[in-house]
ZAVEX-984859 format. One line per 5 residues: their letters; for each residue x, y, z of C-alpha. Coordinates in steps of 0.25 Angstrom, whole numbers, plus 5000, padded with zeros to 4 digits. Example, Ala and Ser with C-alpha at 12.3 -4.5 7.8 and 13.67 -1.06 7.14 Angstrom:
BEGIN
AS> 5049:4982:5031  5055:4996:5029
***
This chain:
BEGIN
MQAYR> 5378:5349:5327  5393:5347:5331  5399:5334:5332  5412:5330:5340  5419:5317:5339
ASILH> 5428:5314:5351  5429:5306:5364  5418:5311:5373  5417:5310:5389  5407:5316:5398
LEADP> 5400:5312:5411  5386:5308:5412  5385:5307:5427  5393:5308:5440  5403:5297:5440
STTDG> 5404:5297:5456  5389:5293:5457  5387:5285:5444  5388:5270:5443  5395:5267:5430
EAHAF> 5401:5277:5420  5396:5291:5422  5403:5296:5409  5401:5294:5394  5413:5293:5385
HEDGL> 5414:5291:5370  5428:5288:5365  5423:5291:5351  5412:5301:5354  5403:5311:5347
LLVAE> 5397:5324:5353  5386:5331:5345  5383:5345:5348  5372:5354:5343  5367:5368:5347
GRVVA> 5376:5368:5359  5371:5355:5365  5376:5340:5365  5368:5332:5355  5374:5319:5358
CGDYA> 5387:5313:5363  5392:5299:5362  5399:5289:5354  5402:5293:5340  5398:5280:5334
KLADE> 5384:5281:5340  5382:5296:5337  5388:5297:5323  5375:5295:5316  5369:5308:5323
LGDTP> 5379:5316:5316  5372:5318:5303  5380:5329:5295  5387:5334:5307  5402:5334:5306
VEDLT> 5410:5328:5317  5422:5335:5323  5432:5324:5326  5439:5326:5339  5443:5312:5341
GKLIV> 5454:5311:5352  5447:5322:5360  5438:5321:5372  5425:5329:5373  5420:5331:5387
PGFVD> 5409:5341:5392  5414:5355:5396  5419:5357:5410  5411:5363:5421  5419:5372:5431
THIHF> 5410:5373:5443  5419:5384:5450  5428:5395:5445  5431:5409:5447  5431:5419:5435
PQVDI> 5438:5431:5442  5449:5422:5447  5455:5419:5433  5466:5428:5435  5471:5423:5448
IAAHG> 5472:5408:5445  5485:5403:5451  5486:5414:5461  5496:5410:5472  5493:5410:5487
EQLLD> 5485:5406:5499  5472:5398:5501  5458:5403:5497  5454:5415:5505  5468:5421:5504
WLERH> 5469:5418:5489  5455:5425:5487  5461:5438:5494  5474:5438:5487  5470:5434:5473
TFPAE> 5455:5432:5470  5449:5444:5476  5459:5454:5469  5457:5446:5456  5441:5447:5457
AAFAD> 5442:5462:5460  5446:5464:5445  5433:5459:5440  5426:5472:5444  5432:5476:5430
QGHAE> 5423:5471:5419  5434:5471:5409  5442:5462:5418  5430:5453:5420  5427:5452:5406
AAAEF> 5441:5448:5401  5442:5438:5413  5429:5432:5409  5433:5430:5395  5446:5423:5399
FVEEL> 5439:5415:5410  5428:5408:5401  5439:5406:5390  5447:5399:5400  5436:5390:5405
LRNGT> 5433:5386:5390  5448:5383:5387  5448:5374:5399  5435:5367:5395  5425:5373:5405
TSALV> 5412:5376:5399  5404:5378:5411  5408:5385:5424  5403:5391:5437  5411:5404:5440
FGSVH> 5413:5414:5451  5413:5428:5446  5419:5440:5454  5410:5448:5463  5408:5458:5451
KASVE> 5396:5456:5443  5403:5460:5430  5413:5448:5432  5401:5438:5431  5395:5446:5419
ALFAA> 5409:5445:5412  5410:5430:5414  5395:5428:5410  5397:5436:5397  5410:5428:5393
ALKRD> 5403:5414:5396  5391:5418:5389  5399:5421:5376  5404:5407:5376  5390:5400:5380
MRLIA> 5397:5394:5393  5389:5388:5404  5395:5398:5415  5389:5401:5429  5395:5412:5437
GKSLM> 5392:5422:5448  5398:5435:5454  5405:5432:5468  5397:5436:5480  5406:5443:5490
DRNAP> 5402:5453:5500  5412:5451:5511  5427:5446:5513  5431:5451:5499  5439:5464:5495
PGLTD> 5432:5477:5491  5427:5476:5477  5424:5461:5478  5413:5462:5488  5398:5466:5485
TVEGS> 5385:5468:5492  5374:5458:5494  5365:5467:5486  5375:5470:5475  5378:5455:5474
RADMQ> 5363:5452:5473  5361:5462:5462  5373:5457:5454  5369:5443:5454  5354:5446:5451
SLIAD> 5360:5454:5439  5369:5443:5434  5359:5432:5435  5349:5441:5427  5359:5444:5416
WHGKG> 5367:5431:5415  5361:5419:5422  5355:5410:5411  5361:5418:5400  5367:5408:5390
RLGYA> 5373:5397:5399  5377:5407:5410  5372:5405:5425  5374:5413:5438  5379:5408:5451
VTPRF> 5377:5415:5464  5392:5416:5469  5395:5419:5484  5410:5418:5483  5410:5411:5496
AISCS> 5404:5413:5510  5416:5421:5515  5413:5432:5505  5398:5433:5507  5390:5438:5519
DEQLA> 5377:5431:5523  5369:5442:5516  5377:5439:5503  5375:5424:5504  5360:5426:5507
MAGEV> 5359:5435:5495  5366:5424:5486  5356:5414:5491  5344:5423:5488  5349:5426:5473
LAEHP> 5351:5411:5472  5337:5408:5476  5332:5419:5467  5339:5412:5455  5338:5397:5456
TVWMQ> 5345:5395:5443  5358:5402:5447  5370:5395:5454  5377:5397:5467  5392:5395:5468
THLSE> 5402:5398:5480  5414:5392:5487  5412:5382:5499  5422:5376:5508  5435:5379:5500
NIREI> 5445:5383:5510  5447:5381:5525  5449:5395:5529  5437:5399:5520  5428:5389:5528
VDTAK> 5433:5395:5541  5430:5409:5537  5416:5405:5532  5413:5399:5545  5417:5412:5552
LFPDA> 5408:5420:5543  5396:5411:5544  5396:5406:5558  5382:5401:5558  5384:5392:5546
KDYLD> 5387:5377:5549  5397:5376:5538  5402:5383:5525  5391:5377:5516  5380:5381:5526
VYERF> 5384:5396:5523  5379:5394:5509  5367:5385:5513  5362:5396:5523  5361:5405:5511
GLVGK> 5354:5396:5501  5367:5394:5492  5367:5379:5492  5359:5373:5481  5359:5365:5468
RSVFA> 5365:5376:5460  5376:5379:5471  5391:5376:5468  5401:5376:5479  5416:5377:5476
HCVHL> 5426:5369:5483  5419:5363:5496  5433:5358:5499  5431:5357:5514  5416:5352:5514
QGDAF> 5412:5340:5522  5401:5330:5519  5390:5337:5525  5392:5349:5517  5393:5341:5504
QRLAQ> 5380:5334:5508  5373:5347:5509  5379:5352:5496  5374:5339:5489  5360:5340:5495
AGASV> 5359:5355:5490  5363:5350:5476  5375:5360:5477  5388:5358:5470  5403:5358:5473
AFCPT> 5414:5363:5464  5427:5355:5466  5439:5365:5464  5452:5357:5465  5462:5366:5459
SNLFL> 5458:5378:5468  5457:5369:5480  5471:5365:5478  5476:5378:5474  5471:5386:5486
GSGLF> 5473:5374:5496  5459:5373:5499  5458:5358:5500  5454:5345:5493  5439:5344:5489
PLETA> 5432:5331:5494  5426:5327:5481  5422:5313:5485  5415:5319:5497  5407:5329:5489
CAHGV> 5403:5318:5479  5399:5308:5490  5389:5318:5495  5383:5320:5481  5388:5335:5479
KMGIG> 5388:5340:5464  5402:5342:5460  5409:5351:5449  5424:5355:5447  5429:5369:5448
TDVGA> 5442:5375:5443  5440:5387:5453  5449:5396:5445  5456:5405:5451  5460:5397:5463
GTTFS> 5458:5385:5454  5470:5384:5445  5465:5380:5432  5453:5382:5423  5454:5368:5418
ILHTL> 5444:5358:5423  5452:5347:5419  5464:5351:5427  5455:5354:5439  5450:5339:5438
GEAYK> 5464:5335:5439  5466:5343:5452  5453:5337:5457  5459:5323:5456  5471:5328:5464
VGQLR> 5462:5333:5475  5455:5320:5475  5468:5313:5476  5472:5321:5488  5459:5317:5495
GEALD> 5460:5302:5491  5449:5303:5480  5453:5300:5466  5444:5309:5457  5438:5300:5446
PFYAL> 5441:5306:5432  5426:5304:5427  5421:5312:5440  5431:5323:5437  5426:5325:5423
YLATL> 5412:5324:5429  5415:5336:5438  5420:5344:5427  5408:5341:5418  5395:5335:5422
GGARA> 5398:5337:5437  5400:5352:5435  5387:5353:5427  5380:5346:5438  5386:5355:5449
LGLED> 5380:5367:5441  5367:5360:5439  5370:5360:5424  5371:5345:5421  5359:5346:5411
EIGSL> 5367:5356:5403  5382:5353:5404  5392:5343:5409  5391:5332:5399  5389:5329:5385
EADKI> 5375:5323:5385  5365:5327:5374  5358:5340:5376  5369:5346:5385  5376:5359:5381
ADFLV> 5388:5355:5373  5399:5360:5382  5411:5351:5379  5426:5350:5378  5435:5343:5368
LDLAA> 5447:5338:5376  5461:5335:5370  5466:5323:5378  5480:5325:5371  5481:5340:5374
TPLLA> 5494:5339:5381  5506:5330:5378  5503:5323:5392  5489:5321:5389  5492:5315:5375
RRMPA> 5501:5305:5382  5492:5302:5394  5479:5299:5387  5483:5288:5378  5488:5281:5391
ARSLE> 5475:5282:5398  5469:5269:5401  5454:5273:5402  5444:5285:5400  5446:5287:5415
DRLFA> 5461:5288:5414  5460:5297:5402  5450:5306:5409  5459:5307:5422  5471:5310:5414
LTVLG> 5463:5321:5407  5459:5327:5420  5473:5327:5426  5481:5331:5414  5470:5340:5407
DDRVV> 5469:5355:5406  5465:5366:5397  5473:5360:5386  5464:5348:5385  5452:5356:5381
ERTYV> 5453:5357:5366  5439:5363:5364  5428:5368:5373  5413:5368:5368  5402:5376:5375
AGVER> 5388:5373:5370  5394:5367:5358  5403:5379:5354  5418:5378:5354  5423:5388:5364
HRR> 5437:5384:5366  5447:5377:5357  5462:5374:5361
***
């Protein structure tokens, strides 16, 4: 058994729907881990008798939290993060598609995968829902890198059979064969999962979307991820391509792609009716504030989504997103809310990054908090990692104030250690 003494904070419920406190905080806490799972988590004074001969690693002054869950990120876009110019569709043509074409080369994909997963861990992300390129080998490289580190990673090859450059499109039957092979070889291997991944409606014909729905129905334990209602021009172009659909969401509904294991990125311009339909289907939304700001897509209506009961997670959306850091992303989420007249609660922000993300992926029984028997994905955070944080934290008036300062001022430097299934995978 491993034992860690530090302050410990995690969410036990959704703060937006819970009367009273939804979080558990132990100023002088103890986390006990054995065989990759949490044995116990609570006050040191109450759990000390359970230690026996187990030595305690004293991390007093540090904060232990669950590992972060990134519900939307693009593996093949790591090399174009901070690429200048234009909004979504022009940005894709100018930067994204050329970068993704390089993933036809297996060596390039493998090198990028190693960097990508290490960057996730360095920033405290222990679980992620990831877009691959259209190339089967890109997803295989990513799965192999994650498997070596026992990460909880769900990914899929992008489906594109139109409106993309040569070399980045495939056929309906080619996509089907690739997905069936990837699911057979990787889904459920270690902590890996497969996600059927139509890039977005613009890139997929009716036949491609129908095939995606068929594969999803054939494999009820896989996920589905795509983009929805991110950019005004994208919405207009989608309406032209699917004139019989009543709205953008209906495009996916018609092909059986909206369900309990579906995650839709962005949803910036959705109205209440669409959020209601997502909630009724049990689908989830990934809020991606840094990319929505970077591409000028708009301000996500978080309170509206929550009011309709939609499951929510946070997404960095690298490479339109400008950071791998979930902490930094939460700070930007607060600013988006301010521009909408909605002040994001810091406990709800941490919920989005942990238990909320786990629920969005249907994995709340496995990850997202530090309750007993859950997999021991957790972080050790240094609240004095920068001179500014070291000065700011002693002045905090409450736990809420400390947590808020952490989400606004924190970044990768705060993540001192990252543990995956009880094994240290990163140390600053």
